[in-house]
N, C-alpha and C positions, 0 to 999 in steps of 0.2 A: 681711461680704462673704465671697464665696466667694475661693479663692487664685488661680483662674488668671484671667488677662484674659478679659471677655466671658462669664466664667461666673456663673450667680446662685446666691444661696442661696434655695432653694425650700421654701417650707410647705405645707402640705396640710392642708385642714379637711375632714374624711370620710374614714372609713377603711371606705368600702362596696365595690364591685366595681370603681369607677372610679378613685378617687383614686390609690390605692398603685401602680396600674399605670402611671398616668402619671408618677407620682413616679420608677418605677424606669426608665421609657423615658427622662426626663431625666437622671437619673443615668448612665444608660449612654453618654449625650452628653456628660458631664464635669460637669454642675451638680451642686451639692451639697445634699441633700435634709436640711433641719435639724432637721425635727420634723413631727409628725402629729397630728392630735386624734382619739382613739378613745374610744368610751365603753362600748360592749359587751365580752363577753369573745371575742365569735365577730370582732368588728371588730379587737381587740386581735391577735389569733391572725393574722388575714389580714395587718395591717401588720407583723407580725414574720416571716410567712413570705416577704412580698414584698419588704419593706424591713428586712432584719435589722440590727440595732443602730442604727436611726434612733429619737430618743427619742420617747415620747408626752408631748404637751405639752399645756398648755391653750390654748384660742383665742387670747388676748390677747398671750400670749408669743410663739406661732408669728408672728402679726403683725408684732411689734415686731422679730423677727430676721430676717425674709423680705425679700427683694427681688421674689420673685415668689409671690404667694398663689393657689393653686389651691383653689376652693370647689368640693368635690364632695360637695354635698349634696342629698337630695331635692329634687324642684323646688318642692314645696308649702312649703319652710322657708327658700328663697334670699333673697326678698325681706324677710323679717323680720330674718334675720341680717345682711344688708348694711346695712340701716337701723339695727338696734340697734347696730352695730358703729361706725356714723358718729355716733351719737348720743353714745355713750360716747368719742369721739374716739380710737378705736383705728387707723384708717387712718392710712398715712403717705405724704405728698406724694412723687410720683416711684416709687413701687411698683408693679409690675403686678399687677393683680387680674384672674384670668380664672374663669369659671364653665364649667359642663360640661353644663347644661340644654338641651336639642332646643329648647323652647321660646321660650325668651328671647334677645334680643340684647343690646346693651350697657344699654338704657335701664334695665334693672333694677338695674345697677349705679350708678346716677345718684348716690344718696347717698354712695358710695366716691369717685366722679368729682368730686363737689363738694368733696372734701376733698384734691383733687390725684392720685388714682391714675389710673394708665393701665388702661382698661377693654378686657378682651375676652371673647369669648364664644366657646369651641371645644367642638364637639360632635364626638365619633368616631362614624362609622357603624358601629358593631362592638356585638353583644351580647356584653357582658363577661360572664366567669366568675368574675373575682376571684381568678385563679390566674396564675401566670407563662406559661401557655400564652397568654394574651391578648398578651404581649409581641410573639410571633412573628405573631400575625394582626393586631396594630395595624400591622406593617409593609406589610401587603398592604391596607390600609384606608385611606378618605378621611375628612378632618376638616371639617366646615362652620366656617368662621372669619368672624365679624362683627365689626367693630370701625369706629371712625372712621378715615377714609381714611390720615391721617397715621400711623396705628399699626398699619394692616393689615400691612405688613413683619413687624413684631414678631410677631404672632400666626402669620403663615405661615413664619416661620423656627423659631418652637417646634415647630409641626408636622413640619417636615422633619426636624428633631432626634428627634422622635420615631420618626421612621423611615416617618411615614404622608404622604399627599399631599394639600395644602391645598385647599380649594375655597371661594371668596368666596360668603357668602350675605348679602344686605341684609339690614337691621334690619327693614323691613315684611314679608319673606319668610320670616321665622322661624316664622310659625305655620303656613304652608303646608309649610315644612320640616318641622317635627315631625309635621304630620298624615301626610305620605309616610312618615316612619321608622315611626311607630307602625302605619300600615297594614301596611307591610310585615312587621314583627315579628310583629304579632298574626296576620295572615293565615297566615304561615308556621306559627307555633306551632299554631293552629287545626287546618290542615290535616294536620300531621304527627299531631297528637293523634288524629285522627277516624281517619286511616289505621291507625295502629298498634292502635288499639281493635280496628277490623274484623279484623286480623290475628289478633290473640290470640284474639278470640271463635271464629275457625275452627282454634285450636290451633297458630298458628305461633310456633314458640320465638324470643326474642331479637326481637321485630317491629321494633325500632328498628335494630338494626344491620341486619336485612333490608332496610329501606328506605335505610339511609344512601347508598348508591351511587346509587340511582334518585333520591332528592331532590335530592342535590348536582348529578348529572348533569343533571335536568329544570331545575333553576334557572340552573345554568350557561348552560344553552341558551336559557332564556328571556331572560336578561341579554344574551347575545350578539345576539338577534333585535330588541331593543329598540335596539342601537346598531349595526345593520349598516346599510350604504350603500345605498341604492336601485340596482339595477342599471340603467344607461344603456338609454335607449330603443332599440328593435331599429332599424337604419338600413334594414331590408328592408321 
């Protein structure tokens, strides 16, 4: 248990771009990150850079010592990981287990939930870089929260503690949500890549920097237009 009332011992499985950042955000809110799993040298370096001093542990030890487990692993690996740990009897009743995959709600956590864990699906709508820069950007972001109704407040509270804004997304709506995220991400990257290539071909130096303000302002304007209230009908 962590030392302060209401604080959690947090374990992170996966040291990609997302897990260490969420761990650092929760640490900033007073939670204790007790360990993180990392296999490659790059993931170990990333974990040390964002969570200095946090020990790199094996997955079973992380789960054994954690009140909150963050599964920040590739989407394709999530279901097998959850089921394998359930079959091994690793999950502990009463601990909170959350994953960060856009595509899934909490159904993918059913094998763990059957062992008594509290299931949450939290997906930050953010293109992570895996650096401390993401902490400031997270504070300006929204996070999709999917959970059984009785535990939705837990997910919302964790998001608020990370500095972000929670938005409830229903279990059945997660595939559509994931499609929206993928569409926005892929389209943005494709258009920027195409535009910078054209500028490079005509000799513009640093085309990415050249387009930076334009792209940001154009996206901001497009987002404002999607949320703009319709003007009232004229009385004349």
